[in-house]
N, C-alpha and C positions, 0 to 999 in steps of 0.2 A: 295350557302352555306347551306341554309336551306334544300334543297333537298338532299344534300350529308349527312347531319346529320340524316334526316329521313331514308335514305337508310341504313346507318350504324346501326341505332336502329333496323330496320326491320331485317337486317342480323344477328345481335346479338340475337334477339328473335328466329329466325329460327334455328340458330346453337344451342342455349340453348334447344330448343324443341327436336331436334334430339339427343343431348347428354343425356337428361333426359330420353327419350324413350329407348335408348340403355342401360342405367344403371338400369332400373327398374328390380325388381326381377322377376324371371320366376316362374310360377306355374309348378311344375314338371309334366311331362306326366307319366302316370302310366306305360307305356311300359319300362321306364328306370329301373324299379324295377325287371323286369323279365329277364330270360335268364342266370342267374349265381347264384352261391352260395354266400351268404354273411356271413362273419365271424365276430363275435363280437370282438371289440377291446376296448370298453369302456362301463362301466355300472355305472350309478349314484347311490349313496346311501350307498353302503356297506362300512363299516369302515375297512374292510380287503382288502389288496392289491389285485388288479385284478388277477395277476399271481398266487396268493395263492388260490383264489376262483376256478380257472380253471387250475389246475396243469397239468392234463393229456391231456385235450381236451377243446378247446374253443367252445362255442355255435355257431351253424351255422343254417341258414335258407335259404330255396329256395321257391320262390313264384310260384305257379302253377296257371297260368291265367285261363285255361279252367276249372279246378276243384274248383277254388276260395279257395284253401287251401295253407297253408304254412307248410312246413315240414323240418325236420333236426334234430338237437340235442340241448338239453338244457345244454350241457356241460358234461352230464352224460348219460342220457337216451334219447331215441328217442323223438322227439317233433312233434306234428301235431295238427293243428287247422284250422278252417275256418277263413277267413278274408274278410273284406269289404273295398273297396277302391273307393274313389270319390274325384277327384282333389287332394288336399294335405291332405285330411282326411283319416284316416285308423283306423280300430278297429279289434281286434282279438277275436274269440270265445274261448270257454273253450278248454283247451288242451285235446286231445284224450287220450285213454288208452296208457300207456307206461310200460316199464319194471320197476321194483321196486329197482334197484340197487342204493345204497347210495354212493355218491361221495363227500360229504361235503356240505357246505352251498351255493355254487354258483348256483346250480340248483334252489333252492327256490328263491333266489334273481332274477334270470332270469324270472321264472314263475310269480312271484308277480309283477315285473316291466312291463312285456309285457301286462298284463291285464289293465294297466293304460294308455297305449299309445292311443293318439287320432289324431295325425298328423305326417307327415313325410316330409322330404326333402332330396334331393341328392345335396350335395355341389359341389363346383367347382373342388374339388379333386376326385369326384366320390364316396364319402362316403355317406352311407345311415344313416340318423339321424332319430330315432324313438323318438317322443317327446310327452310331456304332457304340454299343455298350452304354447307352443313355447319354452320349456326348453328341451334340449337334455337329454334323459334318457338312451338311448342306441345308440351306434354308431358302424356301421358295415363297413367293407371294403370288396370289391369283392375278392373272393378267386380265386387265379390263378391256 
């Protein structure tokens, strides 16, 4: 009877260990971020509706692994900057020269927000979250 009890305790401990290991959060591999364009679908902060900020075109970014650059659009003008990526930490350099077309306030919200980003994650739905102190500031979906 005592051996059966000890065996059951050991079995419960082993199963708990396996379940805990399987449910632990994954550190994203940096390769998940490459190979596709990402389209912005959420931006934290502005009091203006997202669709009103980006009427004609939503911001897009593409990460170039070999050049260590991100490029795309900020919703209005072209966007290009260097980036640094290590584990789930990410930072963006200053945006490179762009055209000077004015398309509303969305561009400035995008540029100001991306400067504050320090971490990222890709969630179970495959969406890219650019975060500041574990708070999602920008969320992108893969562009098909």
